[in-house]
C-alpha positions in Angstrom: 57.0 -229.8 169.7 56.0 -226.9 167.1 54.8 -223.7 167.9 51.6 -222.0 168.1 50.0 -219.7 166.1 50.5 -216.7 168.8 53.9 -218.3 168.6 54.6 -217.2 165.0 52.7 -214.3 164.9 55.7 -213.1 168.1 58.1 -214.1 165.9 57.4 -212.5 163.1 56.7 -209.2 164.7 59.8 -208.9 166.5 61.7 -209.7 163.4 60.3 -206.2 162.6 61.3 -204.5 165.9 63.3 -201.5 164.0 63.2 -202.9 160.4 61.9 -202.8 157.6 62.3 -206.8 156.1 60.4 -208.2 152.9 58.9 -211.2 153.2 62.6 -213.5 151.6 64.2 -210.8 154.6 61.6 -212.2 156.8 61.3 -215.9 155.9 65.1 -216.4 156.3 65.0 -214.2 159.7 62.0 -216.3 161.9 63.2 -219.9 160.5 60.1 -219.9 158.6 59.0 -221.2 154.5 57.4 -218.1 152.6 53.9 -219.4 152.2 53.8 -219.7 156.0 55.5 -215.9 156.5 52.9 -214.9 153.8 49.8 -216.2 155.4 50.4 -215.1 158.5 51.5 -211.2 157.2 48.4 -211.1 155.5 46.2 -212.0 159.1 48.5 -209.5 160.9 47.9 -206.8 158.4 44.5 -207.3 158.6 44.5 -206.9 162.5 46.4 -203.8 161.9 49.9 -204.1 163.4 51.9 -205.0 160.3 51.6 -202.5 156.8 52.8 -203.6 153.5 55.2 -200.0 151.8 56.2 -200.6 148.4 59.3 -199.2 147.1 60.7 -199.6 143.6 59.8 -203.0 143.4 59.6 -204.9 146.4 57.0 -205.3 149.8 59.4 -204.2 152.5 57.1 -204.9 155.8 57.2 -202.7 159.1 55.0 -203.3 162.2 52.3 -200.1 162.7 52.2 -198.2 166.1 49.8 -201.2 167.2 52.0 -203.5 166.2 55.0 -202.5 168.9 52.4 -201.6 171.2 51.4 -206.1 171.6 55.5 -205.9 170.7 56.4 -204.1 174.1 52.9 -206.0 175.6 54.5 -209.8 174.5 58.4 -208.5 176.2 57.1 -207.4 179.2 54.7 -210.4 179.6 57.9 -213.2 179.2 59.8 -210.4 181.9 56.7 -211.4 183.7 57.0 -215.0 183.6 60.6 -215.3 184.6 60.1 -213.1 187.8 56.7 -215.2 188.6 59.2 -218.4 188.6 62.1 -216.7 190.9 60.1 -216.0 192.9 59.2 -219.6 193.0 61.9 -220.9 193.5 63.1 -217.9 196.1 59.3 -218.7 197.7 60.5 -222.4 198.4 63.7 -222.0 199.4 63.1 -219.6 202.5 60.1 -222.7 203.0 63.4 -225.2 203.4 65.3 -223.7 205.5 65.7 -224.3 209.3 63.8 -222.1 211.3 65.6 -221.2 213.8 64.4 -220.8 217.4 63.4 -217.9 219.6 67.1 -220.0 222.1 69.4 -220.2 219.3 68.3 -216.7 218.5 69.1 -215.6 222.0 71.6 -217.5 221.8 73.8 -215.7 219.0 72.3 -212.2 220.0 74.5 -212.6 223.1 77.8 -214.0 222.0 
C-alpha cells in the first residue's frame, strides 16, 4: 500500500532532523524520486516547516523550529499509539485470567 501524503511529509521531516540535506540526498534517504521530494518540500517550505539554505552552488534543506516541533509531535504520537496497543493487550490478558474465588484466596492464605 502506498504511503499517504502525511506519511511522506513525516519521512522527509525525520530525514532532516539534525541535518542539512540536498534534494538528491533526501531522495536517497527517503526512497522517493526527486520530483516527488521537490513537490513535498515546496509544501513544507510554504508552511514554514523547512527552509532552504544556499551554500556555494548547492541548496541545502533543514528544519525550522516549527518543523522540529512537528517532528517531536509525530514521535510522541507514535509512542502513545504503541502504549495504547500495549495497554489493550494487557487489559485483554487481565480479563482472560481466571478469577480466584474467596475460598481459594483463604486457602492459599492459610498455607
